[in-house]
ZAMARGU-4260 file (C-alpha; in steps of 0.2 Angstrom, whole numbers, plus 5000, padded with zeros to 4 digits):
<rodrens>
0) 4902/4779/4390 | 4914/4773/4378 | 4932/4776/4382 | 4946/4779/4371 | 4956/4762/4367
5) 4971/4762/4378 | 4980/4748/4369 | 4992/4750/4355 | 4984/4756/4338 | 4988/4739/4330
10) 4981/4728/4343 | 4964/4736/4345 | 4950/4728/4336 | 4941/4736/4322 | 4925/4736/4333
15) 4933/4745/4347 | 4940/4758/4335 | 4923/4761/4327 | 4914/4762/4343 | 4926/4775/4349
20) 4927/4786/4334 | 4908/4787/4333 | 4905/4791/4351 | 4904/4806/4362 | 4921/4802/4369
25) 4929/4805/4353 | 4920/4821/4350 | 4925/4827/4368 | 4943/4823/4364 | 4942/4832/4347
30) 4935/4847/4355 | 4950/4847/4368 | 4962/4845/4354 | 4955/4859/4344 | 4956/4870/4359
35) 4974/4867/4360 | 4979/4867/4342 | 4968/4874/4327 | 4981/4873/4314 | 4983/4857/4303
40) 4997/4849/4293 | 4996/4843/4275 | 5007/4829/4272 | 5010/4823/4255 | 5006/4804/4257
45) 5012/4789/4247 | 4998/4784/4235 | 5003/4766/4234 | 5002/4756/4244 | 4988/4765/4253
50) 4992/4770/4271 | 5011/4769/4270 | 5013/4786/4277 | 5020/4803/4272 | 5031/4804/4257
55) 5050/4807/4260 | 5055/4825/4256 | 5069/4819/4245 | 5077/4803/4238 | 5086/4795/4254
60) 5093/4782/4243 | 5102/4795/4232 | 5110/4804/4247 | 5115/4787/4254 | 5124/4783/4237
65) 5132/4800/4237 | 5139/4796/4255 | 5146/4780/4249 | 5154/4786/4233 | 5161/4803/4236
70) 5175/4804/4249 | 5172/4823/4252 | 5154/4819/4258 | 5159/4804/4268 | 5172/4814/4277
75) 5161/4828/4281 | 5146/4818/4287 | 5158/4807/4298 | 5166/4823/4305 | 5149/4829/4310
80) 5145/4813/4318 | 5161/4812/4328 | 5159/4830/4334 | 5142/4826/4341 | 5147/4810/4349
85) 5163/4811/4358 | 5163/4803/4375 | 5147/4804/4385 | 5138/4798/4400 | 5120/4796/4406
90) 5116/4799/4424 | 5102/4799/4437 | 5102/4802/4455 | 5094/4786/4461 | 5107/4772/4463
95) 5095/4758/4457 | 5090/4768/4442 | 5108/4772/4438 | 5112/4754/4438 | 5098/4750/4427
100) 5104/4763/4414 | 5122/4757/4415 | 5116/4739/4412 | 5106/4744/4397 | 5120/4754/4389
105) 5131/4740/4391 | 5119/4726/4386 | 5113/4735/4371 | 5130/4741/4365 | 5122/4759/4365
110) 5137/4769/4362 | 5140/4760/4345 | 5122/4760/4340 | 5120/4779/4345 | 5134/4784/4333
115) 5125/4774/4319 | 5109/4782/4324 | 5116/4800/4323 | 5125/4797/4307 | 5109/4792/4299
120) 5101/4807/4305 | 5115/4819/4299 | 5115/4811/4282 | 5097/4809/4279 | 5089/4820/4292
125) 5080/4805/4300 | 5087/4791/4312 | 5075/4778/4316 | 5079/4767/4331 | 5069/4751/4334
130) 5067/4748/4353 | 5065/4733/4363 | 5068/4740/4381 | 5063/4724/4390 | 5077/4714/4382
135) 5089/4729/4382 | 5090/4729/4363 | 5090/4743/4351 | 5095/4744/4332 | 5096/4757/4319
140) 5083/4755/4304 | 5087/4761/4287 | 5078/4777/4284 | 5076/4773/4266 | 5062/4761/4270
145) 5054/4770/4285 | 5038/4781/4284 | 5029/4791/4297 | 5010/4791/4299 | 5003/4807/4306
150) 4986/4814/4311 | 4979/4830/4303 | 4985/4839/4319 | 5003/4833/4316 | 5003/4820/4329
155) 5013/4804/4325 | 5002/4789/4326 | 5014/4775/4320 | 5028/4771/4308 | 5028/4759/4293
160) 5043/4750/4286 | 5042/4745/4268 | 5051/4728/4265 | 5055/4730/4247 | 5067/4743/4239
165) 5063/4761/4242 | 5058/4765/4224 | 5047/4749/4221 | 5032/4754/4231 | 5025/4765/4217
170) 5022/4750/4207 | 5014/4738/4219 | 4999/4737/4230 | 5005/4723/4240 | 5002/4727/4259
175) 5011/4712/4264 | 5027/4722/4261 | 5023/4733/4276 | 5029/4731/4294 | 5020/4742/4306
180) 5027/4749/4322 | 5018/4757/4336 | 5025/4775/4342 | 5034/4768/4357 | 5043/4755/4347
185) 5053/4768/4337 | 5064/4783/4343 | 5064/4795/4328 | 5078/4807/4328 | 5075/4822/4316
190) 5089/4834/4312 | 5088/4851/4302 | 5069/4849/4303 | 5057/4862/4294 | 5042/4866/4306
195) 5027/4855/4304 | 5036/4843/4292 | 5036/4824/4297 | 5054/4822/4292 | 5071/4832/4294
200) 5081/4836/4279 | 5098/4833/4287 | 5114/4842/4282 | 5119/4835/4265 | 5103/4837/4255
205) 5104/4857/4255 | 5121/4856/4248 | 5118/4842/4235 | 5120/4854/4220 | 5137/4859/4226
210) 5142/4841/4229 | 5137/4837/4211 | 5146/4852/4204 | 5161/4847/4214 | 5161/4829/4207
215) 5159/4835/4189 | 5174/4847/4191 | 5184/4833/4198 | 5180/4822/4183 | 5184/4836/4171
220) 5200/4840/4180 | 5207/4822/4179 | 5202/4821/4161 | 5212/4836/4157 | 5227/4831/4166
225) 5227/4814/4158 | 5226/4822/4141 | 5240/4835/4146 | 5251/4820/4151 | 5249/4813/4134
230) 5256/4829/4126 | 5244/4831/4111 | 5253/4837/4095 | 5246/4849/4082 | 5254/4848/4065
235) 5253/4862/4051 | 5256/4855/4034 | 5260/4867/4019 | 5266/4885/4018 | 5255/4898/4026
240) 5242/4905/4013 | 5244/4890/4001 | 5231/4876/3997 | 5237/4859/4003 | 5231/4843/3995
245) 5219/4835/4007 | 5227/4818/4004 | 5243/4824/4010 | 5235/4830/4026 | 5226/4813/4029
250) 5243/4804/4025 | 5252/4814/4038 | 5238/4811/4051 | 5239/4792/4048 | 5257/4792/4051
255) 5255/4801/4068 | 5246/4786/4074 | 5263/4776/4074 | 5272/4790/4083 | 5282/4785/4099
260) 5297/4791/4108 | 5309/4781/4097 | 5302/4788/4081 | 5313/4801/4072 | 5304/4813/4061
265) 5310/4822/4046 | 5299/4835/4038 | 5302/4849/4025 | 5300/4867/4029 | 5282/4868/4026
270) 5277/4856/4040 | 5277/4863/4058 | 5274/4852/4073 | 5269/4859/4090 | 5262/4852/4107
275) 5245/4859/4113 | 5247/4870/4128 | 5233/4869/4142 | 5241/4882/4152 | 5228/4891/4163
280) 5214/4878/4160 | 5219/4867/4174 | 5221/4881/4186 | 5203/4887/4182 | 5196/4869/4185
285) 5206/4869/4202 | 5199/4885/4207 | 5181/4879/4203 | 5184/4863/4213 | 5189/4874/4228
290) 5174/4885/4226 | 5163/4869/4226 | 5171/4863/4242 | 5168/4880/4250 | 5150/4879/4245
295) 5148/4862/4253 | 5156/4868/4269 | 5145/4883/4270 | 5129/4873/4266 | 5133/4860/4279
300) 5139/4873/4291 | 5156/4864/4294 | 5173/4872/4296 | 5184/4872/4281 | 5198/4865/4290
305) 5188/4849/4294 | 5187/4847/4275 | 5206/4848/4273 | 5208/4866/4269 | 5223/4873/4279
310) 5225/4890/4271 | 5211/4898/4281 | 5214/4914/4291 | 5215/4911/4309 | 5201/4923/4313
315) 5189/4915/4300 | 5194/4897/4306 | 5190/4902/4324 | 5173/4910/4319 | 5169/4894/4309
320) 5173/4883/4324 | 5163/4893/4336 | 5148/4893/4324 | 5150/4874/4321 | 5151/4871/4340
325) 5134/4880/4343 | 5127/4869/4329 | 5133/4853/4338 | 5126/4859/4355 | 5109/4862/4347
330) 5110/4844/4339 | 5115/4837/4356 | 5100/4845/4364 | 5088/4837/4351 | 5096/4820/4354
335) 5095/4821/4373 | 5076/4825/4372 | 5072/4811/4360 | 5083/4798/4370 | 5076/4804/4386
340) 5058/4803/4380 | 5058/4787/4370 | 5072/4777/4378 | 5078/4781/4396 | 5062/4787/4404
345) 5052/4772/4398 | 5066/4761/4403 | 5065/4768/4421 | 5046/4768/4422 | 5047/4750/4418
350) 5057/4748/4434 | 5049/4761/4445 | 5033/4768/4438 | 5030/4779/4453 | 5046/4789/4451
355) 5049/4804/4439 | 5068/4804/4438 | 5078/4817/4428 | 5090/4810/4416 | 5106/4820/4413
360) 5117/4819/4398 | 5135/4824/4399 | 5145/4826/4383 | 5163/4830/4379 | 5171/4819/4393
365) 5189/4820/4394 | 5199/4805/4387 | 5206/4793/4400 | 5223/4798/4394 | 5219/4817/4398
370) 5212/4812/4415 | 5228/4802/4419 | 5239/4816/4414 | 5230/4829/4424 | 5229/4817/4439
375) 5248/4814/4438 | 5252/4833/4437 | 5241/4836/4452 | 5249/4821/4462 | 5266/4827/4458
380) 5262/4845/4464 | 5255/4837/4480 | 5272/4829/4483 | 5280/4845/4484 | 5284/4848/4503
385) 5284/4867/4502 | 5266/4870/4496 | 5255/4878/4508 | 5242/4868/4517 | 5228/4878/4509
390) 5235/4875/4491 | 5237/4856/4496 | 5219/4855/4501 | 5213/4864/4485 | 5223/4852/4474
395) 5215/4837/4484 | 5198/4844/4480 | 5202/4846/4462 | 5210/4829/4461 | 5193/4822/4468
400) 5183/4831/4455 | 5194/4825/4440 | 5193/4808/4447 | 5174/4809/4449 | 5175/4809/4468
405) 5166/4826/4470 | 5156/4821/4486 | 5170/4817/4498 | 5162/4830/4510 | 5169/4826/4528
410) 5184/4817/4522 | 5194/4830/4511 | 5198/4846/4521 | 5193/4863/4515 | 5208/4875/4513
415) 5203/4885/4529 | 5202/4869/4539 | 5219/4864/4532 | 5227/4879/4538 | 5222/4875/4556
420) 5232/4858/4554 | 5247/4866/4546 | 5258/4863/4561 | 5253/4845/4564 | 5256/4841/4545
425) 5273/4849/4546 | 5278/4839/4561 | 5272/4823/4552 | 5282/4827/4536 | 5298/4830/4547
430) 5295/4813/4556 | 5293/4805/4539 | 5311/4810/4534 | 5318/4804/4550 | 5309/4788/4552
435) 5318/4772/4547 | 5309/4756/4544 | 5315/4744/4558 | 5300/4734/4563 | 5282/4733/4557
440) 5269/4733/4571 | 5254/4722/4570 | 5238/4733/4569 | 5223/4731/4578 | 5209/4721/4568
445) 5190/4720/4569 | 5185/4707/4581 | 5203/4702/4586 | 5206/4697/4604 | 5217/4708/4616
450) 5231/4695/4615 | 5231/4694/4596 | 5243/4709/4595 | 5257/4702/4605 | 5255/4685/4596
455) 5257/4694/4579 | 5273/4703/4584 | 5281/4686/4588 | 5275/4679/4571 | 5282/4693/4561
460) 5299/4693/4569 | 5300/4674/4566 | 5295/4675/4548 | 5304/4692/4543 | 5315/4684/4530
465) 5301/4673/4523 | 5296/4676/4505 | 5285/4660/4501 | 5268/4662/4491 | 5256/4651/4499
470) 5240/4647/4488 | 5224/4643/4497 | 5216/4626/4495 | 5199/4619/4499 | 5205/4612/4515
475) 5213/4628/4523 | 5200/4640/4517 | 5189/4646/4532 | 5173/4656/4532 | 5171/4668/4547
480) 5153/4673/4544 | 5146/4664/4559 | 5159/4671/4570 | 5156/4690/4566 | 5156/4701/4581
485) 5142/4714/4582 | 5154/4728/4585 | 5163/4724/4569 | 5146/4728/4559 | 5145/4745/4568
490) 5163/4750/4562 | 5164/4763/4548 | 5174/4758/4533 | 5189/4769/4539 | 5190/4758/4555
495) 5185/4742/4547 | 5197/4740/4533 | 5210/4746/4546 | 5222/4753/4533 | 5239/4755/4542
500) 5245/4773/4537 | 5262/4777/4531 | 5268/4794/4535 | 5264/4806/4521 | 5247/4798/4516
505) 5230/4798/4524 | 5213/4790/4522 | 5208/4801/4507 | 5223/4796/4497 | 5218/4778/4499
510) 5199/4782/4496 | 5203/4789/4479 | 5213/4774/4474 | 5199/4762/4480 | 5185/4772/4471
515) 5196/4772/4455 | 5198/4753/4456 | 5180/4751/4459 | 5175/4759/4443 | 5182/4744/4433
520) 5181/4730/4446 | 5174/4714/4438 | 5169/4705/4454 | 5174/4689/4447 | 5170/4679/4463
525) 5152/4685/4462 | 5147/4688/4444 | 5137/4675/4434 | 5143/4671/4417 | 5127/4661/4412
530) 5110/4656/4418 | 5117/4640/4426 | 5128/4651/4437 | 5113/4662/4441 | 5104/4647/4447
535) 5119/4643/4459 | 5117/4660/4467 | 5130/4671/4457 | 5124/4688/4452 | 5118/4694/4435
540) 5127/4709/4428 | 5113/4721/4433 | 5115/4716/4451 | 5134/4718/4450 | 5131/4736/4444
545) 5119/4739/4459 | 5133/4732/4471 | 5146/4743/4463 | 5135/4759/4467 | 5132/4753/4485
550) 5150/4750/4488 | 5154/4767/4480 | 5142/4776/4491 | 5148/4766/4506 | 5167/4771/4504
555) 5162/4789/4499 | 5151/4792/4514 | 5162/4781/4526 | 5147/4770/4530 | 5147/4756/4543
560) 5147/4738/4538 | 5129/4736/4544 | 5124/4750/4533 | 5132/4742/4518 | 5124/4725/4522
565) 5107/4733/4524 | 5109/4742/4507 | 5114/4726/4499 | 5099/4717/4506 | 5087/4730/4501
570) 5093/4732/4483 | 5098/4714/4478 | 5088/4698/4479 | 5101/4687/4485 | 5099/4668/4484
575) 5107/4653/4493 | 5125/4651/4486 | 5127/4633/4480 | 5142/4624/4473 | 5142/4609/4462
580) 5148/4591/4468 | 5158/4580/4456 | 5142/4570/4453 | 5132/4585/4447 | 5122/4587/4463
585) 5123/4604/4473 | 5127/4608/4491 | 5124/4624/4501 | 5140/4634/4503 | 5132/4650/4511
590) 5114/4654/4515 | 5105/4669/4507 | 5103/4677/4524 | 5122/4676/4527 | 5127/4682/4510
595) 5124/4701/4512 | 5136/4703/4527 | 5148/4691/4519 | 5148/4702/4503 | 5149/4718/4513
600) 5164/4712/4523 | 5174/4703/4509 | 5172/4715/4495 | 5177/4730/4506 | 5193/4722/4512
605) 5197/4716/4494 | 5194/4734/4487 | 5203/4742/4501 | 5219/4731/4498 | 5218/4734/4480
610) 5218/4753/4483 | 5233/4751/4494 | 5242/4741/4481 | 5239/4755/4468 | 5244/4768/4480
615) 5260/4759/4484 | 5264/4756/4466 | 5262/4775/4462 | 5273/4780/4476 | 5287/4767/4472
620) 5284/4756/4487 | 5291/4740/4480 | 5287/4727/4494 | 5273/4724/4507 | 5270/4713/4522
625) 5255/4702/4524 | 5246/4706/4540 | 5233/4694/4546 | 5220/4697/4560 | 5226/4684/4573
630) 5214/4676/4585 | 5204/4660/4586 | 5194/4664/4571 | 5210/4667/4559 | 5209/4655/4544
635) 5224/4643/4541 | 5229/4652/4525 | 5229/4669/4533 | 5239/4663/4547 | 5252/4655/4536
640) 5254/4671/4526 | 5255/4682/4541 | 5271/4692/4541 | 5278/4687/4524 | 5284/4699/4512
645) 5280/4701/4494 | 5284/4712/4479 | 5270/4725/4477 | 5269/4722/4458 | 5265/4703/4461
650) 5251/4706/4473 | 5236/4695/4468 | 5220/4693/4478 | 5217/4676/4484 | 5236/4671/4481
655) 5246/4682/4491 | 5235/4697/4495 | 5218/4699/4504 | 5205/4694/4502 | 5210/4676/4503
660) 5193/4669/4507 | 5175/4675/4512 | 5175/4687/4526 | 5194/4689/4526 | 5200/4702/4538
665) 5218/4703/4533 | 5227/4718/4526 | 5244/4723/4519 | 5257/4736/4524 | 5270/4744/4513
670) 5289/4743/4517 | 5297/4759/4516 | 5316/4759/4512
</rodrens>
């Protein structure tokens, strides 16, 4: 039995097509299709060249030129596009899939391309986006030259691009000017679409008559104003009721050509000179222009205030805004459907064909400035010592939601649980007011020996006044990866990063700062800038995004170092880390088997200390002390920095703040005045 060709339409041989379309398989497929839909569509197709596709519903080029030349139209279309776009995010539940989407959005510059795609669809009703998902490339095609080819049942078969000007195909039969695209190579966004039509009509074309009327009224109004500025003069020659010699009239007319503001005119009583009064004519043209603007606004469904009209009743303005927002929401729904079907689902299927993952769009994200203001207000309220424990817990929850840390279950207290700890928290607050900073105690550290604490106290006392910044060198850097104790791997992050608490703060405060820092963390020590660095074992951007998600989940869920290590091994194909010698040869710096634990340990410590620094800065803690994990595994650089005091604002990882090297276990503690 002949099967339907599974390859793309353009890559299937003519013989395979003929065999299929003359076979019983085609008949069976046709019967099934007819059972689903009986109705057919009738597309008006372009005659020449044959096979170009369905004709455009109107002249796209005309609409484009109107957009370029008339400010009112340009502003209205851009206002539409800006209202649709705003800030947005695309999310999926699976971490690897999310990393793939994040990487695609960044590599393809999708946010910029999306705006151009939407703008084209708003203006012309059709946005054509060419897709190369394997290379993470997308670009907007000019709709003027794109044509849709459909079956009689209205199913899109392919797209054609005409290489010449959009108005030249009528006069040529040159098929070499056609560039065909398979259906999966184009994402076609149709806006303001009439059922069964192959194209949308957009939001400008229905108002094109009003736009032309507005442009004509503007031209007439400016002509009138220029004439009025010239103060035209009408001269009456001769007495009323008496005949006047035509030569005298012509002579006076000729003399008027030399009239200027320095000319003195002297006439007899039979000559009367007056200026022409245009009173009322300009007002009529102004009202006509306003009428045309209203018609454009009504036709496009855009609020008048967005076209510069401020004298709108408040109730009408609100009604227009509400209606416009509904239109925007419906357009976003169309965009989401097209983007999910033709862009994001195929992208994810290329990576995990067996998974059917739901893609979620979120529009109207608050600006970073709005987020920071809200977080600041919540934080200021939380500092109030008189708020109830229940209110404090509720505000912490809200803070987590605004900071996109919604899943801090098990870390942030519920209001009812906070009430049970009210007495304990009140005691801690009183202790905070009485406590004076006299001596900083060395904290316990992962893997430290029992004698390390006593040794550390002596070191701190001896170096209490030291303020020297010691930079690491190749000689004093030390990797502890071979000495990692098994128990350290079983510690959860709250234990492992070993953040020394200051009265008034808790782990959730630190965690919020850590996760905020993680959003924009560049992982400069791990990321590859080019293919040569990838060959040396550094990570491409897509793996960096996977690592970002792994660490985010690790901190949120308070996972153990072993769990994070395992997630890194399962999600990222690590290679041996090589370094270059001076002669161009390479040497092994760290084997691929040891890299997962090294990354898990080093990056958690690095981020934890960055979160601490941010928390200290926010709470005006101006200095911190460097605290090393002192035992026989302590590196020389960390031992030399232990106990030294630095300005919080000057803290830099690898210079005077952990992590100083791979598998660094040090931390910092703020000094409270």
